[in-house]
C-alpha positions in Angstrom: 0.4 12.7 27.3 -1.2 15.1 25.2 1.4 14.7 22.4 1.0 10.5 22.2 -3.2 11.6 22.4 -2.6 14.2 19.2 -0.9 12.0 17.4 -3.2 8.7 17.8 -6.2 11.2 16.8 -4.4 12.3 14.0 -4.1 9.1 12.5 -6.9 8.3 13.0 -8.6 11.3 11.3 -6.1 10.5 8.1 -7.5 7.2 8.1 -10.7 8.2 7.9 -10.1 10.6 5.4 -8.3 8.5 3.3 -11.1 6.2 2.3 -10.1 5.6 -1.5 -7.1 4.7 -3.0 -8.3 5.3 -6.7 -6.9 3.8 -9.8 -7.4 4.0 -13.5 -10.3 1.9 -14.8 -13.7 1.3 -16.5 -16.9 0.0 -15.3 -19.1 -2.0 -17.7 -22.6 -1.2 -17.7 -25.4 -3.6 -17.8 -25.9 -2.2 -21.5 -22.8 -2.9 -22.3 -21.0 0.7 -22.6 -17.7 1.5 -21.2 -17.0 4.5 -18.4 -13.6 5.6 -17.9 -12.6 6.4 -14.8 -10.9 5.9 -11.3 -11.9 3.1 -9.5 -11.2 1.9 -5.6 -8.4 -0.5 -5.6 -8.9 -2.9 -2.6 -8.3 -6.8 -1.8 -9.8 -9.4 -3.5 -12.0 -9.6 -1.0 -13.5 -6.3 -0.9 -13.7 -6.1 -4.8 -16.1 -9.4 -4.8 -17.9 -7.0 -3.0 -18.7 -3.7 -4.4 -16.7 -1.3 -6.8 -16.5 2.1 -5.7 -16.0 4.2 -9.1 -15.7 7.8 -9.8 -16.5 8.5 -13.7 -13.6 11.2 -15.5 -15.0 14.9 -15.3 -17.2 13.6 -12.3 -17.0 15.1 -8.5 -18.1 11.5 -6.4 -17.7 8.1 -6.4 -20.4 6.0 -6.9 -20.8 2.5 -5.2 -21.9 -0.6 -7.3 -23.3 -3.4 -5.5 -23.1 -6.7 -7.7 -25.7 -6.4 -10.9 -25.9 -2.9 -10.5 -22.8 -3.6 -13.3 -21.4 -6.0 -15.7 -18.2 -5.6 -14.3 -15.4 -3.4 -13.6 -11.6 -3.4 -14.8 -8.4 -1.8 -13.3 -6.1 -0.3 -16.0 -2.5 -1.4 -14.2 -2.9 -4.2 -13.1 -5.5 -6.1 -15.7 -7.6 -7.5 -12.8 -11.2 -7.9 -14.5 -14.3 -8.5 -12.4 -17.8 -9.6 -13.8 -20.8 -9.9 -12.0 -21.9 -13.4 -11.6 -24.6 -15.6 -9.8 -22.8 -19.0 -8.9 -25.9 -20.5 -6.9 -26.3 -21.2 -3.8 -22.7 -18.5 -3.6 -24.9 -15.7 -4.7 -24.2 -12.9 -6.9 -21.3 -11.6 -6.3 -17.9 -9.8 -8.6 -15.6 -12.9 -9.9 -12.3 -12.2 -10.8 -12.4 -13.6 -14.3 -9.2 -15.4 -14.8 -8.9 -17.2 -18.3 -11.5 -17.1 -21.2 -11.8 -20.0 -23.4 -13.4 -23.6 -24.3 -13.6 -23.6 -20.4 -13.9 -20.1 -18.9 -11.9 -19.8 -15.0 -13.1 -17.6 -12.3 -11.8 -16.8 -9.1 -13.0 -15.5 -5.5 -11.5 -15.2 -2.4 -13.1 -14.7 1.0 -11.1 -14.0 3.8 -8.3 -16.9 3.9 -10.6 -19.4 1.6 -9.4 -18.9 -2.2 -12.7 -20.4 -4.6 -12.5 -21.3 -8.5 -15.5 -21.8 -11.0 -14.9 -23.8 -14.0 -17.2 -22.8 -16.4 -17.5 -25.3 -19.9 -18.7 -24.5 -23.3 -22.1 -25.9 -22.3 -22.4 -23.3 -19.6 -22.2 -26.0 -16.6 -20.1 -24.8 -13.6 -18.1 -26.8 -11.5 -17.1 -25.3 -8.1 -13.4 -25.8 -6.6 -12.4 -24.6 -3.2 -9.2 -24.9 -1.8 -8.5 -26.2 1.9 -7.6 -23.4 4.2 -4.3 -23.7 5.5 -4.9 -22.5 8.7 -7.3 -25.5 9.2 -6.8 -29.1 9.0 -6.1 -31.0 5.6 -8.2 -33.7 5.0 -6.8 -36.1 2.5 -10.5 -37.9 1.6 -12.2 -34.8 1.0 -8.9 -33.3 -1.1 -9.7 -36.0 -3.8 -13.6 -35.7 -3.9 -12.7 -32.3 -4.9 -10.0 -32.9 -7.1 -12.3 -35.5 -8.9 -14.7 -32.7 -9.1 -11.8 -31.0 -11.6 -11.1 -34.1 -13.5 -15.3 -34.8 -14.0 -15.1 -31.0 -15.8 -11.8 -31.4 -18.1 -12.0 -34.8 -18.7 -11.5 -34.5 -22.8 -7.9 -32.9 -22.2 -5.9 -35.9 -20.9 -3.3 -33.1 -20.1 -5.8 -31.2 -18.4 -6.7 -34.2 -16.1 -3.5 -34.9 -15.7 -2.5 -31.1 -14.4 -4.8 -32.3 -11.3 -3.1 -31.8 -8.3 -5.4 -33.9 -5.4 -3.7 -31.9 -2.6 -4.1 -28.3 -3.5 -3.8 -26.3 -6.7 -2.5 -22.7 -6.8 -3.8 -20.4 -9.5 -0.7 -20.8 -11.6 -1.8 -24.5 -11.8 -5.3 -23.4 -12.3 -4.6 -21.8 -15.1 -2.5 -24.3 -16.9 -4.9 -26.8 -16.5 -7.7 -24.7 -18.1 -5.8 -23.2 -21.2 -4.5 -26.7 -21.8 -7.9 -28.0 -21.8 -8.4 -24.9 -24.3 -5.4 -26.0 -26.7 -6.6 -29.6 -27.1 -10.5 -28.9 -27.3 -10.9 -25.7 -29.5 -11.1 -26.7 -33.0 -12.0 -23.1 -34.8 -7.9 -21.9 -33.9 -9.0 -19.1 -31.3 -6.8 -18.5 -28.3 -7.8 -18.2 -24.8 -7.5 -15.1 -23.4 -5.5 -15.2 -20.1 -7.0 -12.2 -18.0 -5.2 -13.1 -15.0 -2.6 -10.4 -13.8 1.6 -11.3 -12.2 0.1 -12.0 -8.7 3.6 -12.2 -7.4 4.5 -8.8 -8.6 1.3 -7.5 -7.1 2.2 -8.7 -4.0 5.2 -7.1 -3.7 5.8 -4.6 -1.5 7.7 -1.5 -3.5 10.9 -0.4 -1.7 11.7 3.7 -3.0 15.0 5.2 -2.2 14.7 9.0 -1.4 17.2 11.7 -0.5 16.8 14.7 1.1 18.0 18.3 1.8 16.8 21.1 3.6 16.6 23.3 7.2 14.6 24.3 10.1 14.8 25.8 13.5 15.0 24.7 16.7 14.3 25.4 20.5 15.0 23.9 24.0 12.1 24.0 26.8 13.9 22.8 29.6 15.1 25.6 31.0 17.6 23.9 33.7 19.3 21.6 31.2 19.5 22.4 27.9 19.0 26.1 27.6 21.8 26.7 29.7 23.8 25.7 26.3 22.0 26.2 23.5 19.1 28.8 23.2 17.5 27.9 19.8 18.3 28.0 16.1 18.5 27.6 12.8 20.0 24.1 11.1 20.8 23.0 7.7 20.2 19.1 7.1 20.9 16.3 4.3 19.7 12.6 4.5 18.1 10.1 2.8 15.1 7.2 3.5 13.0 4.3 1.8 9.6 4.4 1.3 7.8 1.1 1.7 4.9 0.9 -0.7 1.8 -1.4 -0.8 -0.6 1.1 -1.5 -3.4 -1.3 -2.4 -3.8 -2.8 1.4 -3.5 0.7 2.8 -5.7 3.2 1.1 -2.7 5.4 -0.4 -0.7 4.6 2.4 2.9 4.2 2.9 5.1 3.4 5.5 8.3 5.5 5.7 11.7 5.0 7.4 14.1 8.3 7.1 17.7 9.4 8.9 19.2 12.9 9.0 21.9 14.5 9.6 21.7 18.2 11.0 24.0 20.6 11.6 23.0 23.3 14.8 24.9 26.3 15.9 24.2 28.8 18.9 25.1 32.0 17.8 25.2 33.5 21.3 28.1 31.3 22.4 29.1 29.8 20.1 28.4 26.4 21.0 27.9 23.3 18.3 25.4 20.2 18.0 24.7 17.6 15.5 22.2 15.2 15.0 21.4 12.1 13.5 17.4 12.0 13.1 15.6 8.6 12.8 11.8 8.2 11.7 9.3 6.1 11.4 5.7 6.7 10.6 3.1 6.0 8.1 2.4 8.7 5.1 -1.0 9.1 3.4 -1.4 10.5 0.1 -4.9 11.6 -1.0 -5.7 12.3 -4.7 -5.0 10.6 -7.7 -1.7 8.5 -9.0 0.0 11.1 -11.9 -0.9 14.1 -10.5 -0.4 16.6 -7.4 -1.4 14.7 -4.4 -1.1 16.2 -0.6 0.2 14.5 1.9 0.1 13.7 5.7 2.3 12.1 8.3 3.1 11.5 11.7 4.9 8.3 13.6 7.5 8.1 16.1 11.0 9.8 16.7 14.8 9.1 17.5 17.4 11.7 17.7 20.7 11.4 18.4 22.7 14.4 19.8 26.3 15.3 19.7 28.1 18.6 21.0 30.9 20.9 21.8 30.1 23.1 24.1 32.2 25.8 26.1 31.1 26.2 29.3 30.6 29.8 30.0 29.0 29.5 33.3 32.1 27.8 34.8 35.3 29.8 36.7 37.7 28.3 33.5 35.3 28.5 30.5 36.1 25.4 29.2 35.6 23.3 26.4 33.9 19.8 26.7 32.2 17.3 24.5 28.7 15.5 25.2 26.4 12.8 23.9 22.6 12.5 24.5 19.5 11.2 23.0 15.8 11.9 22.5 12.7 9.8 22.1 9.1 12.1 20.7 7.2 12.0 18.1 6.9 13.8 14.7 4.0 14.9 12.5 3.9 17.2 9.5 2.5 17.9 5.5 3.4 18.4 2.3 2.7 18.0 -1.7 3.9 15.6 -3.8 4.7 16.4 -7.7 5.2 13.4 -9.7 7.7 13.3 -12.8 8.0 10.1 -14.2 8.0 6.9 -12.1 9.8 9.9 -9.2 8.8 12.1 -7.0 9.5 15.8 -5.8 7.9 16.0 -1.9 7.6 19.2 -0.3 7.6 18.4 3.5 6.7 20.7 6.7 7.5 18.6 10.0 7.9 19.4 13.4 9.4 17.5 16.6 8.6 17.0 20.1 11.2 15.3 21.5 11.4 13.8 25.0 7.3 15.2 24.9 8.7 18.2 26.8 12.4 19.4 26.0 13.5 19.8 22.9 11.0 21.1 19.9 12.4 20.6 15.7 10.2 22.9 13.0 11.8 22.0 9.9 11.1 21.8 6.3 12.5 19.1 3.4 12.5 18.4 -0.1 13.0 15.3 -1.3 13.5 13.3 -4.0 11.8 10.1 -4.6 13.9 7.4 -6.9 
C-alpha cells in the first residue's frame, strides 16, 4: 500500500511540475514588434484563451490574455493565432487559417468548432458545426449553410463548395480559396496558415533500444532468499515511446521489454527474467536541448531459474518459473542527437510489493 501511495504521489507531483510544454515561436505585440522565444503548446481551446510565452534570454514565462498582444505563432506547426473581437463571442485568440479576399478564422470550445468568415469589407459571418454528440437538426443546418452562401455568393465555385450538413476544415479552406481565386483581380495569392491537421493529431511511435545492468535483492526470507542472495546482472531490451506531447505537457507513454540474466555466485544458481514496463515519462526542458526525465508506472517480471537445491539431502538441480507484478520509478537525462536521442536512466523496481527489489541503470537510444 505504501508503494501505491508513493507512485500516486510521484505522478501527481510530476504533473504539477510539467505545466509548460514549450515550442519555438514568436509573439506580435500591439506595436507590431516581433519577439521570439518559447510558447506553451496546448489544445486549440486552451490556445484561444491565453498565450504563455518566454522570450529568448528571459528566465520566466509570461501569460498574455487576448488583447494584450496582437497575436502569436508556433514555428514548427505553423499555427497562427490573432487577437480578435467577434461581437457576442467576445475577445479571444482566433486561429488564422486563410488570409485573402476572404479571411478564415477558427475557434474550438470543447467539442464545438466555430468558423468566422471575414470578407473584403470587414463583414463577418459566423458558422458553427453541429456538435456530433448532440442531435442533428436538418433545418438549422440549412440555415447555417445559407449564411455561408450569403458570404461567398460572388463565386459560384465557392457556393458549390458549401455543404448542407457539416463543413470540415478542408472543405472550409477550399471554399475560401476558391472564392479568392474567383474574386481577386490583383493576382495576389491568398496565404494559407492552416497546418496539416492529420499529421498534428497523430501519435508519434518511436522505437528505443536499451543496454545496461543493475543489482537485485530479495526480501522474502522464507522462499527466494533460500536460493538467491542478491547480486548484479546484465540487461538488454527494446521498447516504444508514444509521443503526443501537445496534449500531455511534455509527457510520453513508454512500453519497454528487457531481458536480464542473474547469477548467484554463492551457490551457482542462475535466473533469467523478461521485464515489462508501462507508464508515463515526463520531460523537463526545451526541445533540442538536454532534458531531465522522470518516469513511473506498472512493472511485470517473469522469471525462469536453474537452481541447485543445496538444502536437500540429494542436492539435485531443478527448474522453476514464477512472475511478479509491481511498480517502478526512476529518473534520467535525455540528450538529443538530431532527430534521435540518447537516454541515461536510473530505475528502481519493487515487485509483488515486498518480495523482490531491483535497482538498475540503462542507456537507451531512441531511433
